[in-house]
HTML snippet that shows the backbone in 3Dmol.js (N, CA, C, O; Angstrom):
<script src="https://3Dmol.org/build/3Dmol-min.js"></script>
<div id="view" style="width:600px;height:400px;position:relative"></div>
<script>
const pdb = `
ATOM      1  N   MET A   1     104.547 104.778  95.703  1.00  0.00           N
ATOM      2  CA  MET A   1     104.331 103.909  96.853  1.00  0.00           C
ATOM      3  C   MET A   1     105.426 104.180  97.888  1.00  0.00           C
ATOM      4  O   MET A   1     106.588 104.378  97.533  1.00  0.00           O
ATOM      5  N   ILE A   2     105.058 104.187  99.133  1.00  0.00           N
ATOM      6  CA  ILE A   2     105.981 104.437 100.239  1.00  0.00           C
ATOM      7  C   ILE A   2     106.774 103.163 100.535  1.00  0.00           C
ATOM      8  O   ILE A   2     106.198 102.081 100.651  1.00  0.00           O
ATOM      9  N   SER A   3     108.088 103.296 100.656  1.00  0.00           N
ATOM     10  CA  SER A   3     108.947 102.139 100.906  1.00  0.00           C
ATOM     11  C   SER A   3     108.823 101.653 102.348  1.00  0.00           C
ATOM     12  O   SER A   3     108.292 102.352 103.211  1.00  0.00           O
ATOM     13  N   ALA A   4     109.315 100.455 102.589  1.00  0.00           N
ATOM     14  CA  ALA A   4     109.294  99.883 103.945  1.00  0.00           C
ATOM     15  C   ALA A   4     110.083 100.761 104.907  1.00  0.00           C
ATOM     16  O   ALA A   4     109.698 100.913 106.066  1.00  0.00           O
ATOM     17  N   LYS A   5     111.170 101.332 104.441  1.00  0.00           N
ATOM     18  CA  LYS A   5     111.985 102.223 105.291  1.00  0.00           C
ATOM     19  C   LYS A   5     111.186 103.454 105.700  1.00  0.00           C
ATOM     20  O   LYS A   5     111.224 103.869 106.858  1.00  0.00           O
ATOM     21  N   LYS A   6     110.467 104.033 104.753  1.00  0.00           N
ATOM     22  CA  LYS A   6     109.655 105.216 105.049  1.00  0.00           C
ATOM     23  C   LYS A   6     108.484 104.858 105.960  1.00  0.00           C
ATOM     24  O   LYS A   6     108.074 105.669 106.791  1.00  0.00           O
ATOM     25  N   ARG A   7     107.942 103.646 105.808  1.00  0.00           N
ATOM     26  CA  ARG A   7     106.869 103.209 106.707  1.00  0.00           C
ATOM     27  C   ARG A   7     107.389 103.110 108.135  1.00  0.00           C
ATOM     28  O   ARG A   7     106.680 103.459 109.078  1.00  0.00           O
ATOM     29  N   GLU A   8     108.617 102.638 108.302  1.00  0.00           N
ATOM     30  CA  GLU A   8     109.213 102.551 109.638  1.00  0.00           C
ATOM     31  C   GLU A   8     109.409 103.950 110.212  1.00  0.00           C
ATOM     32  O   GLU A   8     109.163 104.170 111.398  1.00  0.00           O
ATOM     33  N   GLN A   9     109.844 104.889 109.393  1.00  0.00           N
ATOM     34  CA  GLN A   9     109.986 106.269 109.855  1.00  0.00           C
ATOM     35  C   GLN A   9     108.628 106.826 110.274  1.00  0.00           C
ATOM     36  O   GLN A   9     108.529 107.554 111.262  1.00  0.00           O
ATOM     37  N   LEU A  10     107.599 106.490 109.533  1.00  0.00           N
ATOM     38  CA  LEU A  10     106.252 106.936 109.873  1.00  0.00           C
ATOM     39  C   LEU A  10     105.805 106.327 111.198  1.00  0.00           C
ATOM     40  O   LEU A  10     105.190 107.007 112.020  1.00  0.00           O
ATOM     41  N   ARG A  11     106.114 105.045 111.409  1.00  0.00           N
ATOM     42  CA  ARG A  11     105.768 104.382 112.664  1.00  0.00           C
ATOM     43  C   ARG A  11     106.449 105.090 113.839  1.00  0.00           C
ATOM     44  O   ARG A  11     105.830 105.299 114.883  1.00  0.00           O
ATOM     45  N   GLN A  12     107.720 105.457 113.670  1.00  0.00           N
ATOM     46  CA  GLN A  12     108.440 106.175 114.721  1.00  0.00           C
ATOM     47  C   GLN A  12     107.827 107.554 114.947  1.00  0.00           C
ATOM     48  O   GLN A  12     107.727 108.012 116.085  1.00  0.00           O
ATOM     49  N   PHE A  13     107.419 108.213 113.868  1.00  0.00           N
ATOM     50  CA  PHE A  13     106.757 109.510 113.960  1.00  0.00           C
ATOM     51  C   PHE A  13     105.488 109.401 114.792  1.00  0.00           C
ATOM     52  O   PHE A  13     105.176 110.291 115.584  1.00  0.00           O
ATOM     53  N   MET A  14     104.751 108.294 114.608  1.00  0.00           N
ATOM     54  CA  MET A  14     103.495 108.085 115.321  1.00  0.00           C
ATOM     55  C   MET A  14     103.710 107.876 116.817  1.00  0.00           C
ATOM     56  O   MET A  14     102.788 108.105 117.600  1.00  0.00           O
ATOM     57  N   GLN A  15     104.876 107.456 117.227  1.00  0.00           N
ATOM     58  CA  GLN A  15     105.141 107.197 118.636  1.00  0.00           C
ATOM     59  C   GLN A  15     105.492 108.472 119.404  1.00  0.00           C
ATOM     60  O   GLN A  15     105.566 108.455 120.632  1.00  0.00           O
ATOM     61  N   ARG A  16     105.706 109.563 118.693  1.00  0.00           N
ATOM     62  CA  ARG A  16     106.006 110.828 119.354  1.00  0.00           C
ATOM     63  C   ARG A  16     104.777 111.341 120.088  1.00  0.00           C
ATOM     64  O   ARG A  16     103.646 110.997 119.744  1.00  0.00           O
ATOM     65  N   GLU A  17     105.002 112.140 121.070  1.00  0.00           N
ATOM     66  CA  GLU A  17     103.898 112.716 121.842  1.00  0.00           C
ATOM     67  C   GLU A  17     103.375 114.004 121.218  1.00  0.00           C
ATOM     68  O   GLU A  17     102.372 114.556 121.671  1.00  0.00           O
ATOM     69  N   GLU A  18     104.048 114.477 120.187  1.00  0.00           N
ATOM     70  CA  GLU A  18     103.658 115.726 119.545  1.00  0.00           C
ATOM     71  C   GLU A  18     102.501 115.502 118.578  1.00  0.00           C
ATOM     72  O   GLU A  18     102.053 114.374 118.371  1.00  0.00           O
ATOM     73  N   SER A  19     102.034 116.579 118.000  1.00  0.00           N
ATOM     74  CA  SER A  19     100.955 116.506 117.013  1.00  0.00           C
ATOM     75  C   SER A  19     101.363 115.632 115.835  1.00  0.00           C
ATOM     76  O   SER A  19     102.538 115.579 115.470  1.00  0.00           O
ATOM     77  N   LYS A  20     100.411 114.961 115.255  1.00  0.00           N
ATOM     78  CA  LYS A  20     100.665 114.065 114.138  1.00  0.00           C
ATOM     79  C   LYS A  20     100.012 114.594 112.859  1.00  0.00           C
ATOM     80  O   LYS A  20      99.468 113.824 112.068  1.00  0.00           O
ATOM     81  N   ILE A  21     100.070 115.906 112.664  1.00  0.00           N
ATOM     82  CA  ILE A  21      99.506 116.521 111.472  1.00  0.00           C
ATOM     83  C   ILE A  21     100.500 116.349 110.327  1.00  0.00           C
ATOM     84  O   ILE A  21     101.689 116.641 110.456  1.00  0.00           O
ATOM     85  N   VAL A  22      99.973 115.864 109.201  1.00  0.00           N
ATOM     86  CA  VAL A  22     100.822 115.588 108.045  1.00  0.00           C
ATOM     87  C   VAL A  22     100.234 116.192 106.782  1.00  0.00           C
ATOM     88  O   VAL A  22      99.037 116.467 106.697  1.00  0.00           O
ATOM     89  N   ASN A  23     101.106 116.392 105.807  1.00  0.00           N
ATOM     90  CA  ASN A  23     100.707 116.761 104.461  1.00  0.00           C
ATOM     91  C   ASN A  23     101.041 115.564 103.576  1.00  0.00           C
ATOM     92  O   ASN A  23     102.187 115.117 103.542  1.00  0.00           O
ATOM     93  N   ILE A  24     100.051 115.049 102.865  1.00  0.00           N
ATOM     94  CA  ILE A  24     100.225 113.864 102.028  1.00  0.00           C
ATOM     95  C   ILE A  24      99.999 114.261 100.578  1.00  0.00           C
ATOM     96  O   ILE A  24      98.979 114.863 100.242  1.00  0.00           O
ATOM     97  N   VAL A  25     100.963 113.918  99.711  1.00  0.00           N
ATOM     98  CA  VAL A  25     100.808 114.107  98.274  1.00  0.00           C
ATOM     99  C   VAL A  25     100.477 112.743  97.688  1.00  0.00           C
ATOM    100  O   VAL A  25     101.203 111.769  97.885  1.00  0.00           O
ATOM    101  N   LEU A  26      99.369 112.696  96.966  1.00  0.00           N
ATOM    102  CA  LEU A  26      98.930 111.444  96.353  1.00  0.00           C
ATOM    103  C   LEU A  26      99.544 111.286  94.964  1.00  0.00           C
ATOM    104  O   LEU A  26     100.027 112.253  94.376  1.00  0.00           O
ATOM    105  N   ASN A  27      99.521 110.071  94.454  1.00  0.00           N
ATOM    106  CA  ASN A  27     100.101 109.795  93.139  1.00  0.00           C
ATOM    107  C   ASN A  27      99.438 110.591  92.019  1.00  0.00           C
ATOM    108  O   ASN A  27     100.062 110.841  90.988  1.00  0.00           O
ATOM    109  N   ASP A  28      98.177 110.994  92.210  1.00  0.00           N
ATOM    110  CA  ASP A  28      97.486 111.791  91.187  1.00  0.00           C
ATOM    111  C   ASP A  28      97.738 113.289  91.355  1.00  0.00           C
ATOM    112  O   ASP A  28      97.042 114.107  90.753  1.00  0.00           O
ATOM    113  N   ALA A  29      98.731 113.651  92.171  1.00  0.00           N
ATOM    114  CA  ALA A  29      99.176 115.028  92.415  1.00  0.00           C
ATOM    115  C   ALA A  29      98.255 115.816  93.351  1.00  0.00           C
ATOM    116  O   ALA A  29      98.549 116.975  93.642  1.00  0.00           O
ATOM    117  N   ASN A  30      97.164 115.239  93.827  1.00  0.00           N
ATOM    118  CA  ASN A  30      96.338 115.900  94.835  1.00  0.00           C
ATOM    119  C   ASN A  30      97.077 115.897  96.160  1.00  0.00           C
ATOM    120  O   ASN A  30      97.848 114.985  96.458  1.00  0.00           O
ATOM    121  N   GLN A  31      96.831 116.929  96.949  1.00  0.00           N
ATOM    122  CA  GLN A  31      97.409 117.019  98.289  1.00  0.00           C
ATOM    123  C   GLN A  31      96.302 117.018  99.314  1.00  0.00           C
ATOM    124  O   GLN A  31      95.245 117.616  99.111  1.00  0.00           O
ATOM    125  N   VAL A  32      96.556 116.339 100.419  1.00  0.00           N
ATOM    126  CA  VAL A  32      95.619 116.339 101.540  1.00  0.00           C
ATOM    127  C   VAL A  32      96.422 116.569 102.807  1.00  0.00           C
ATOM    128  O   VAL A  32      97.610 116.252 102.869  1.00  0.00           O
ATOM    129  N   ALA A  33      95.773 117.115 103.802  1.00  0.00           N
ATOM    130  CA  ALA A  33      96.420 117.327 105.094  1.00  0.00           C
ATOM    131  C   ALA A  33      95.453 116.880 106.177  1.00  0.00           C
ATOM    132  O   ALA A  33      94.235 116.960 106.019  1.00  0.00           O
ATOM    133  N   GLY A  34      96.005 116.421 107.253  1.00  0.00           N
ATOM    134  CA  GLY A  34      95.177 115.998 108.367  1.00  0.00           C
ATOM    135  C   GLY A  34      96.010 115.419 109.477  1.00  0.00           C
ATOM    136  O   GLY A  34      97.232 115.308 109.369  1.00  0.00           O
ATOM    137  N   GLU A  35      95.336 115.050 110.546  1.00  0.00           N
ATOM    138  CA  GLU A  35      96.019 114.456 111.685  1.00  0.00           C
ATOM    139  C   GLU A  35      95.879 112.939 111.613  1.00  0.00           C
ATOM    140  O   GLU A  35      94.778 112.418 111.440  1.00  0.00           O
ATOM    141  N   ILE A  36      96.992 112.241 111.745  1.00  0.00           N
ATOM    142  CA  ILE A  36      96.981 110.784 111.666  1.00  0.00           C
ATOM    143  C   ILE A  36      96.345 110.206 112.922  1.00  0.00           C
ATOM    144  O   ILE A  36      96.722 110.540 114.045  1.00  0.00           O
ATOM    145  N   ASP A  37      95.376 109.336 112.701  1.00  0.00           N
ATOM    146  CA  ASP A  37      94.754 108.591 113.788  1.00  0.00           C
ATOM    147  C   ASP A  37      95.554 107.323 114.057  1.00  0.00           C
ATOM    148  O   ASP A  37      95.891 107.009 115.199  1.00  0.00           O
ATOM    149  N   ARG A  38      95.853 106.596 112.969  1.00  0.00           N
ATOM    150  CA  ARG A  38      96.642 105.368 113.106  1.00  0.00           C
ATOM    151  C   ARG A  38      97.197 104.978 111.744  1.00  0.00           C
ATOM    152  O   ARG A  38      96.683 105.387 110.703  1.00  0.00           O
ATOM    153  N   THR A  39      98.252 104.180 111.776  1.00  0.00           N
ATOM    154  CA  THR A  39      98.792 103.588 110.564  1.00  0.00           C
ATOM    155  C   THR A  39      98.636 102.079 110.690  1.00  0.00           C
ATOM    156  O   THR A  39      98.824 101.508 111.765  1.00  0.00           O
ATOM    157  N   THR A  40      98.294 101.448 109.585  1.00  0.00           N
ATOM    158  CA  THR A  40      98.113  99.999 109.565  1.00  0.00           C
ATOM    159  C   THR A  40      98.865  99.435 108.368  1.00  0.00           C
ATOM    160  O   THR A  40      99.460 100.184 107.594  1.00  0.00           O
ATOM    161  N   ALA A  41      98.839  98.149 108.222  1.00  0.00           N
ATOM    162  CA  ALA A  41      99.503  97.501 107.089  1.00  0.00           C
ATOM    163  C   ALA A  41      98.892  97.921 105.756  1.00  0.00           C
ATOM    164  O   ALA A  41      99.553  97.861 104.720  1.00  0.00           O
ATOM    165  N   ASP A  42      97.632  98.346 105.783  1.00  0.00           N
ATOM    166  CA  ASP A  42      96.987  98.727 104.527  1.00  0.00           C
ATOM    167  C   ASP A  42      96.996 100.226 104.253  1.00  0.00           C
ATOM    168  O   ASP A  42      96.529 100.644 103.193  1.00  0.00           O
ATOM    169  N   GLY A  43      97.507 101.051 105.163  1.00  0.00           N
ATOM    170  CA  GLY A  43      97.592 102.474 104.876  1.00  0.00           C
ATOM    171  C   GLY A  43      97.494 103.356 106.104  1.00  0.00           C
ATOM    172  O   GLY A  43      97.703 102.919 107.236  1.00  0.00           O
ATOM    173  N   ILE A  44      97.167 104.622 105.841  1.00  0.00           N
ATOM    174  CA  ILE A  44      97.102 105.656 106.866  1.00  0.00           C
ATOM    175  C   ILE A  44      95.653 106.069 107.064  1.00  0.00           C
ATOM    176  O   ILE A  44      94.938 106.327 106.096  1.00  0.00           O
ATOM    177  N   HIS A  45      95.223 106.132 108.311  1.00  0.00           N
ATOM    178  CA  HIS A  45      93.877 106.560 108.669  1.00  0.00           C
ATOM    179  C   HIS A  45      93.983 107.914 109.367  1.00  0.00           C
ATOM    180  O   HIS A  45      94.730 108.065 110.333  1.00  0.00           O
ATOM    181  N   LEU A  46      93.232 108.893 108.871  1.00  0.00           N
ATOM    182  CA  LEU A  46      93.223 110.216 109.480  1.00  0.00           C
ATOM    183  C   LEU A  46      92.073 110.320 110.475  1.00  0.00           C
ATOM    184  O   LEU A  46      91.116 109.549 110.412  1.00  0.00           O
ATOM    185  N   THR A  47      92.173 111.274 111.387  1.00  0.00           N
ATOM    186  CA  THR A  47      91.169 111.411 112.448  1.00  0.00           C
ATOM    187  C   THR A  47      89.788 111.770 111.907  1.00  0.00           C
ATOM    188  O   THR A  47      88.783 111.524 112.575  1.00  0.00           O
ATOM    189  N   ASP A  48      89.725 112.345 110.713  1.00  0.00           N
ATOM    190  CA  ASP A  48      88.420 112.708 110.144  1.00  0.00           C
ATOM    191  C   ASP A  48      87.774 111.563 109.367  1.00  0.00           C
ATOM    192  O   ASP A  48      86.732 111.752 108.740  1.00  0.00           O
ATOM    193  N   GLY A  49      88.391 110.367 109.406  1.00  0.00           N
ATOM    194  CA  GLY A  49      87.808 109.197 108.765  1.00  0.00           C
ATOM    195  C   GLY A  49      88.377 108.858 107.401  1.00  0.00           C
ATOM    196  O   GLY A  49      88.094 107.787 106.865  1.00  0.00           O
ATOM    197  N   ARG A  50      89.170 109.745 106.831  1.00  0.00           N
ATOM    198  CA  ARG A  50      89.763 109.435 105.526  1.00  0.00           C
ATOM    199  C   ARG A  50      90.828 108.359 105.684  1.00  0.00           C
ATOM    200  O   ARG A  50      91.467 108.242 106.729  1.00  0.00           O
ATOM    201  N   HIS A  51      91.007 107.570 104.613  1.00  0.00           N
ATOM    202  CA  HIS A  51      92.001 106.500 104.599  1.00  0.00           C
ATOM    203  C   HIS A  51      92.728 106.545 103.262  1.00  0.00           C
ATOM    204  O   HIS A  51      92.104 106.710 102.213  1.00  0.00           O
ATOM    205  N   TYR A  52      94.047 106.399 103.304  1.00  0.00           N
ATOM    206  CA  TYR A  52      94.851 106.359 102.081  1.00  0.00           C
ATOM    207  C   TYR A  52      95.774 105.160 102.154  1.00  0.00           C
ATOM    208  O   TYR A  52      96.511 104.987 103.125  1.00  0.00           O
ATOM    209  N   SER A  53      95.730 104.325 101.112  1.00  0.00           N
ATOM    210  CA  SER A  53      96.626 103.172 101.074  1.00  0.00           C
ATOM    211  C   SER A  53      98.018 103.656 100.679  1.00  0.00           C
ATOM    212  O   SER A  53      98.166 104.712 100.062  1.00  0.00           O
ATOM    213  N   TYR A  54      99.030 102.882 101.036  1.00  0.00           N
ATOM    214  CA  TYR A  54     100.406 103.257 100.717  1.00  0.00           C
ATOM    215  C   TYR A  54     100.615 103.334  99.206  1.00  0.00           C
ATOM    216  O   TYR A  54     101.462 104.099  98.745  1.00  0.00           O
ATOM    217  N   ASP A  55      99.867 102.562  98.432  1.00  0.00           N
ATOM    218  CA  ASP A  55      99.980 102.597  96.974  1.00  0.00           C
ATOM    219  C   ASP A  55      99.525 103.931  96.389  1.00  0.00           C
ATOM    220  O   ASP A  55      99.969 104.319  95.308  1.00  0.00           O
ATOM    221  N   GLU A  56      98.639 104.637  97.099  1.00  0.00           N
ATOM    222  CA  GLU A  56      98.124 105.923  96.633  1.00  0.00           C
ATOM    223  C   GLU A  56      99.058 107.085  96.950  1.00  0.00           C
ATOM    224  O   GLU A  56      98.937 108.152  96.348  1.00  0.00           O
ATOM    225  N   ILE A  57      99.982 106.899  97.880  1.00  0.00           N
ATOM    226  CA  ILE A  57     100.774 107.995  98.437  1.00  0.00           C
ATOM    227  C   ILE A  57     102.112 108.128  97.716  1.00  0.00           C
ATOM    228  O   ILE A  57     102.865 107.164  97.582  1.00  0.00           O
ATOM    229  N   ALA A  58     102.388 109.355  97.253  1.00  0.00           N
ATOM    230  CA  ALA A  58     103.674 109.645  96.619  1.00  0.00           C
ATOM    231  C   ALA A  58     104.680 110.158  97.651  1.00  0.00           C
ATOM    232  O   ALA A  58     105.861 109.816  97.589  1.00  0.00           O
ATOM    233  N   GLU A  59     104.214 110.983  98.607  1.00  0.00           N
ATOM    234  CA  GLU A  59     105.113 111.489  99.652  1.00  0.00           C
ATOM    235  C   GLU A  59     104.313 111.922 100.881  1.00  0.00           C
ATOM    236  O   GLU A  59     103.126 112.237 100.797  1.00  0.00           O
ATOM    237  N   ILE A  60     104.996 111.927 102.011  1.00  0.00           N
ATOM    238  CA  ILE A  60     104.419 112.390 103.266  1.00  0.00           C
ATOM    239  C   ILE A  60     105.385 113.401 103.864  1.00  0.00           C
ATOM    240  O   ILE A  60     106.556 113.095 104.091  1.00  0.00           O
ATOM    241  N   ASN A  61     104.889 114.605 104.116  1.00  0.00           N
ATOM    242  CA  ASN A  61     105.715 115.678 104.690  1.00  0.00           C
ATOM    243  C   ASN A  61     107.018 115.878 103.928  1.00  0.00           C
ATOM    244  O   ASN A  61     108.071 116.099 104.526  1.00  0.00           O
ATOM    245  N   GLY A  62     106.936 115.799 102.610  1.00  0.00           N
ATOM    246  CA  GLY A  62     108.108 116.037 101.768  1.00  0.00           C
ATOM    247  C   GLY A  62     109.054 114.865 101.642  1.00  0.00           C
ATOM    248  O   GLY A  62     110.093 114.995 100.995  1.00  0.00           O
ATOM    249  N   VAL A  63     108.737 113.715 102.235  1.00  0.00           N
ATOM    250  CA  VAL A  63     109.605 112.541 102.154  1.00  0.00           C
ATOM    251  C   VAL A  63     109.020 111.593 101.126  1.00  0.00           C
ATOM    252  O   VAL A  63     107.848 111.224 101.188  1.00  0.00           O
ATOM    253  N   TYR A  64     109.867 111.205 100.174  1.00  0.00           N
ATOM    254  CA  TYR A  64     109.432 110.294  99.100  1.00  0.00           C
ATOM    255  C   TYR A  64     109.568 108.856  99.537  1.00  0.00           C
ATOM    256  O   TYR A  64     109.252 107.945  98.771  1.00  0.00           O
TER     257      TYR A  64
END
`;
const viewer = $3Dmol.createViewer("view");
viewer.addModel(pdb, "pdb");
viewer.setStyle({}, {cartoon: {color: "spectrum"}});
viewer.zoomTo();
viewer.render();
</script>
């Protein structure tokens, strides 16, 4: 699960004007990549419609 500190870092990442493409490692060791559409209290939404809750995520872009 992603900590509150890491969620804040993600929020700051989302405010950048650059691309928001991320690599996400899930708790089941699967990896997914995509562009973040938005982050909410319940998780991360990618532009292709996929959604991952913070409980499912082990790391984002190499950050635990």
